[in-house]
C-alpha positions in Angstrom: -24.0 -2.1 16.4 -22.1 0.6 16.6 -18.3 0.2 15.4 -15.6 3.1 15.7 -12.8 2.9 13.2 -9.5 4.6 13.6 -7.9 5.0 10.2 -4.3 6.1 9.5 -5.1 8.9 6.6 -7.9 11.3 6.0 -10.2 9.5 3.7 -11.8 11.2 0.8 -15.2 10.8 2.3 -14.1 12.4 5.7 -12.5 15.4 3.8 -16.1 16.0 2.2 -17.9 15.4 5.2 -15.7 18.0 7.2 -15.5 20.6 4.4 -11.9 20.1 3.4 -11.0 20.9 -0.2 -8.5 18.1 -0.5 -10.2 14.9 -0.9 -7.7 12.9 -2.6 -8.2 9.0 -3.3 -4.5 8.4 -4.1 -4.2 6.1 -1.3 -6.2 4.3 1.0 -8.4 2.5 -1.3 -8.9 -0.6 0.7 -10.5 1.7 3.6 -12.5 3.4 1.0 -13.5 0.2 -0.5 -14.7 -1.7 2.5 -16.2 1.4 3.9 -18.5 2.2 0.7 -19.2 -2.0 1.0 -20.5 -1.7 4.6 -22.6 1.6 4.4 -25.6 -0.4 3.2 -26.1 -2.4 6.3 -28.8 -0.8 8.3 -27.9 -2.7 11.4 -24.5 -0.8 11.4 -23.5 2.6 12.7 -20.2 3.7 11.9 -17.8 6.5 13.2 -14.6 7.2 11.5 -11.8 8.7 13.3 -8.2 9.8 12.2 -5.5 11.9 13.5 -4.0 14.7 11.4 -1.4 16.6 12.7 -1.5 19.4 10.1 -4.8 20.3 11.6 -5.1 22.9 14.2 -8.4 22.2 15.4 -10.8 19.1 15.4 -13.2 18.6 12.6 -16.4 16.5 12.5 -19.0 16.0 10.0 -21.4 13.2 8.6 -21.6 11.9 5.0 -24.1 9.1 4.0 -25.0 8.4 7.6 -21.1 7.8 8.8 -19.9 10.4 11.4 -16.2 11.5 10.6 -13.8 13.1 13.1 -10.4 14.5 12.0 -8.4 15.2 15.0 -4.9 17.3 15.6 -3.6 14.8 18.0 -4.1 11.7 19.9 -5.0 13.2 23.3 -8.7 13.9 22.0 -9.0 10.0 21.5 -9.9 8.6 25.0 -12.7 11.5 25.4 -14.1 10.9 21.7 -14.4 7.2 22.5 -16.3 8.0 25.7 -18.7 10.1 23.9 -19.1 7.7 21.1 -19.7 4.5 23.5 -19.1 2.1 20.6 -19.7 -1.5 20.9 -16.3 -2.2 19.2 -13.2 -0.5 18.2 -11.6 -1.4 14.7 -8.0 -0.2 14.4 -7.0 -0.1 10.6 -3.2 -0.5 10.7 -0.6 -1.4 13.6 2.5 0.7 13.6 1.2 4.5 14.0 1.0 6.1 17.5 -2.9 6.9 17.3 -3.5 3.1 17.1 -1.7 2.5 20.4 -3.4 5.4 22.0 -6.7 4.1 21.0 -6.3 0.5 21.9 -5.1 1.6 25.4 -8.4 3.9 25.6 -10.4 0.9 24.5 -8.9 -1.3 27.2 -9.4 1.3 29.8 -13.2 1.6 28.8 -13.7 -2.0 28.5 -14.5 -1.9 24.7 -13.4 -4.7 22.5 -10.8 -3.8 19.8 -9.9 -5.3 16.6 -6.6 -5.1 15.0 -6.3 -5.0 11.4 -2.8 -5.7 10.1 -1.8 -3.9 6.9 1.8 -4.5 6.0 4.3 -6.5 8.2 6.4 -3.7 9.4 9.0 -6.1 11.1 9.7 -7.5 7.5 9.6 -4.1 5.7 12.1 -2.7 8.0 14.5 -6.0 7.7 14.2 -5.4 3.8 13.8 -1.6 3.4 17.3 -1.0 1.8 18.2 -4.4 0.2 20.0 -4.0 -2.7 21.2 -0.5 -2.3 25.0 0.3 -2.2 26.2 1.3 1.4 27.3 4.5 0.1 23.8 5.7 -0.4 22.4 4.3 2.8 24.5 6.4 5.3 24.2 10.0 5.7 27.3 12.3 6.6 27.0 15.2 9.3 26.7 17.7 6.2 23.6 15.6 5.2 22.2 15.6 8.3 22.6 19.3 8.9 21.1 20.1 5.5 18.3 17.6 6.2 17.3 19.7 9.4 17.3 22.8 7.3 15.3 21.3 4.2 13.9 17.9 5.2 14.7 15.2 2.4 14.5 11.2 2.6 18.0 10.0 4.1 18.1 6.7 4.3 19.8 5.6 7.5 16.7 8.1 8.8 14.2 6.1 6.8 15.8 3.0 8.4 15.3 4.1 11.9 11.5 5.5 11.4 11.0 1.9 10.1 12.7 0.3 13.0 10.8 2.4 15.2 7.3 1.7 13.6 8.1 -2.3 13.8 8.6 -2.2 17.5 5.2 0.1 17.8 3.7 -2.5 15.7 5.0 -5.5 18.1 4.1 -3.5 21.3 0.7 -2.9 19.9 0.3 -6.7 18.6 1.6 -8.1 21.9 -1.5 -6.4 23.5 -3.9 -7.4 21.0 -6.9 -10.1 21.7 -8.4 -9.9 18.0 -6.4 -9.6 14.6 -7.8 -9.6 11.0 -5.4 -10.4 8.1 -5.5 -11.9 4.6 -2.6 -13.8 4.0 -0.2 -16.7 5.2 2.4 -14.2 5.6 0.6 -12.0 8.0 -0.8 -15.2 9.7 2.7 -16.1 10.7 3.6 -12.3 11.8 0.7 -12.5 14.1 1.2 -16.0 15.4 4.8 -14.7 16.2 3.9 -11.2 17.7 0.4 -11.7 19.2 0.6 -15.8 20.0 -2.7 -15.3 22.3 -4.6 -13.3 19.7 -7.6 -14.6 17.8 -7.0 -14.5 14.1 -10.0 -13.8 11.5 -9.2 -13.9 7.7 -10.8 -11.2 5.8 -9.8 -10.0 2.3 -9.8 -6.4 1.2 -12.5 -4.5 -1.1 -10.6 -2.3 -3.4 -11.6 1.3 -4.9 -15.2 0.8 -6.4 -14.0 2.3 -9.7 -11.9 -0.8 -10.4 -15.0 -3.0 -10.6 -16.8 -1.3 -13.4 -15.9 0.3 -16.5 -13.7 -1.3 -19.9 -11.1 -3.7 -19.0 -7.6 -4.3 -20.4 -7.1 -5.7 -23.5 -3.6 -6.7 -25.5 -2.5 -4.5 -28.3 0.1 -4.8 -30.8 3.0 -2.8 -29.3 5.7 -3.7 -31.8 9.1 -2.4 -30.3 7.4 -0.4 -27.7 5.8 -2.4 -24.8 4.8 -0.1 -21.9 5.7 -1.4 -18.4 3.8 -0.1 -15.4 5.1 0.5 -11.8 3.0 1.7 -9.3 5.3 3.1 -7.0 9.3 4.0 -7.0 10.1 6.6 -4.3 11.5 4.6 -1.8 14.0 1.4 -1.9 11.2 -1.1 -0.7 9.2 -0.8 -4.1 12.4 -1.9 -5.6 12.7 0.4 -8.5 16.5 -0.4 -8.8 16.3 -3.8 -9.6 13.8 -2.9 -12.3 16.2 -0.4 -13.8 18.9 -3.4 -13.6 16.7 -5.8 -16.0 16.0 -2.8 -18.5 18.9 -3.4 -20.5 17.7 -7.0 -21.2 14.4 -5.8 -22.0 15.8 -2.9 -24.1 18.0 -5.4 -26.3 14.5 -7.3 -27.4 12.2 -4.1 -27.5 14.5 -1.1 -28.3 11.6 1.3 -27.7 10.1 -0.2 -24.5 9.1 2.2 -21.8 8.9 2.1 -18.0 6.2 4.2 -16.4 6.3 4.9 -12.7 3.0 6.2 -10.9 4.6 8.9 -8.4 6.9 11.7 -7.8 9.8 12.2 -10.1 12.9 12.7 -8.6 13.6 16.4 -7.9 15.6 18.3 -10.2 16.1 22.2 -9.5 18.7 22.5 -12.0 22.3 22.1 -12.2 23.0 24.5 -9.6 20.6 22.8 -6.9 21.2 19.5 -8.1 24.2 18.6 -5.6 21.8 19.8 -2.8 18.9 17.7 -4.1 21.1 14.8 -4.6 22.2 14.9 -1.1 18.8 15.0 0.2 17.3 12.6 -1.7 20.1 9.7 -2.2 17.8 6.8 -3.3 16.7 8.8 -6.2 20.3 9.9 -7.2 21.1 6.3 -7.1 18.5 5.5 -9.4 19.1 8.4 -11.5 22.9 7.5 -11.6 22.0 3.8 -12.4 19.5 4.6 -15.2 22.0 6.8 -16.6 24.5 4.2 -16.5 22.6 1.4 -18.0 21.5 3.8 -20.7 18.0 3.2 -19.6 17.1 7.2 -18.7 15.3 7.9 -21.9 12.9 5.2 -21.5 11.8 6.1 -17.9 8.6 8.3 -17.4 7.3 9.4 -13.9 3.5 10.1 -14.2 3.3 11.9 -10.8 0.6 10.7 -8.5 -2.5 9.6 -9.8 -5.9 9.4 -8.3 -8.2 6.5 -9.1 -9.5 7.3 -12.3 -6.0 8.0 -13.5 -4.5 5.2 -11.9 -7.2 3.1 -13.6 -6.3 4.5 -17.1 -2.5 3.8 -16.7 -3.0 0.4 -16.3 -5.3 0.1 -19.1 -2.5 1.8 -21.1 0.2 -0.5 -20.2 1.1 -3.7 -21.5 2.5 -5.4 -18.2 2.2 -4.6 -14.5 5.5 -4.7 -12.5 5.3 -5.5 -8.7 9.3 -6.0 -7.6 8.8 -5.2 -4.0 11.0 -6.4 -1.4 8.3 -6.9 0.8 4.6 -6.6 0.6 1.5 -8.3 2.4 -1.6 -7.8 0.4 -0.7 -4.7 -2.3 -3.7 -3.1 -3.3 -2.2 -2.3 -6.8 -1.8 -5.8 -7.5 -5.4 -6.2 -6.8 -6.4 -3.3 -8.8 -4.6 -4.6 -12.0 -5.7 -8.0 -11.6 -9.3 -6.7 -11.5 -8.8 -4.9 -14.9 -7.2 -8.1 -16.4 -3.9 -6.4 -16.8 -1.2 -9.2 -17.2 1.1 -9.1 -13.8 4.8 -9.9 -12.9 5.5 -9.9 -9.4 8.3 -10.8 -6.9 7.3 -13.8 -4.6 7.7 -11.8 -1.5 5.8 -11.8 1.5 1.8 -12.4 0.9 2.1 -11.9 -2.8 1.9 -15.6 -3.6 -1.5 -15.7 -1.8 -2.8 -13.3 -4.2 -1.5 -14.7 -7.6 -0.7 -18.1 -8.7 2.6 -18.4 -10.6 1.6 -19.6 -14.3 -1.9 -19.2 -13.6 -2.9 -15.9 -12.9 0.5 -14.2 -13.7 4.0 -14.8 -13.2 6.1 -14.7 -10.3 10.0 -14.6 -10.0 11.8 -15.7 -7.1 14.3 -13.4 -5.3 12.9 -9.8 -5.5 16.6 -8.6 -6.2 17.2 -11.1 -9.3 17.2 -8.5 -12.1 17.9 -11.3 -14.7 15.0 -13.6 -13.5 12.8 -10.4 -13.4 13.8 -9.6 -17.2 13.2 -13.3 -18.2 10.0 -13.3 -16.7 8.9 -9.9 -18.2 10.3 -11.3 -21.6 8.1 -14.6 -21.4 5.0 -12.8 -20.8 5.4 -10.2 -23.6 6.3 -12.9 -26.0 3.2 -15.1 -25.5 1.0 -15.2 -28.7 -1.9 -13.6 -26.7 0.3 -11.1 -24.9 -0.8 -12.3 -21.7 -4.4 -12.1 -22.3 -5.2 -15.3 -20.8 -3.2 -14.8 -17.6 -4.9 -11.5 -17.3 -8.2 -13.3 -17.5 -7.6 -15.5 -14.8 -6.0 -12.9 -12.7 -9.3 -11.0 -13.2 -11.6 -13.9 -12.1 -9.2 -14.5 -9.3 -9.6 -10.9 -8.0 -13.0 -10.4 -8.4 -13.5 -13.4 -5.7 -10.9 -12.2 -3.5 -12.0 -8.6 -3.5 -15.8 -9.2 -3.8 -17.4 -6.5 -1.7 -20.5 -8.4 -0.7 -18.5 -11.4 0.6 -15.7 -9.0 2.4 -18.3 -6.8 3.7 -20.4 -9.9 5.3 -17.0 -11.3 6.5 -16.0 -8.4 8.3 -19.7 -8.1 9.8 -19.5 -11.7 11.0 -16.1 -10.9 12.7 -17.7 -7.9 14.6 -20.5 -10.2 15.7 -18.4 -12.7 16.7 -16.2 -10.5 18.9 -19.2 -8.3 20.4 -20.7 -11.5 21.3 -17.9 -13.1 23.0 -16.5 -9.8 24.8 -20.1 -8.8 25.9 -20.8 -9.9 29.6 
């Protein structure tokens, strides 16, 4: 069987196959993991394509018997599909323009298509800026003029972009006949947006590095527990609620530290700070909030981390935090669970499908409830075992959820079912 994948980013395997210097594995771990798990099948031929507008010309290469295409624009997709002549198209993600273009091309060429839902953009758009004061959510004419000169992240512009992505996702799902997902949360979204589609459950396989090597173990952190947050660059990841929870945590552990994997807020010195603040209002809000709460000295941004560095960051932490306002099946939570790190997460979206409260970790109710977050963090950190039993149960659950062999077999079975049903 020949399956044509469309992915929303340049995978490290694609970069290497096409001779690019940049082969980062900072994101897209679920794609890398599933690709690695499927490559051993001798009855499967894979072609993987992505659209990268930064490229001036199309690139093509082969690595480990997989053909990769990096395209500068979506217009090349119909021709590429005609040349490849696959038995099935698998669209990873629903909201980006290339997915819609390829779905249309597949319909015109009578090729069955499977749509893989990743996040649920409708929910993401609805909760993007929850808890952020109105003053930071609306740009002024001066802000917009500066943003045209030096692009930043104005929250009203970001909200408009998320709204547009949610509309694109709804339009694409409305045309889909076959959809794969993982959680009760995304299944409800598919039932609403694609009521006529067949839904196929299939869990994600994560980056290979997280299935091997040393596991997390508790340490005697004394007055200085380390809390790890995998992302804090935009409001949906809810750094602001973590900051509001910090004073109560610091009262118990005065030297506690919060590490955030991602870019730190830009600071070009006092002369340019007003300009940077205008360009990045969410970072401005978080910086001011941390200063007002007396927590600034307890926060460190690590910068973007590749798989090896992210793995070590989990091992160096005492607790993983996932306070997101909306998630489907976050890879960061799965990776932390695979390593046996105790986790505290909001009960948003599909998170409760990954982790049972009190068994494999702790969930707190409303994502914006900083008091509940602080209480839950305290409850885990004060356990006699430092949360080790939760972490061990989390690893057992994650090994089943993210088992590469099981998930590859499930996806292959989905492919076979669709091709069999759709072939005249």
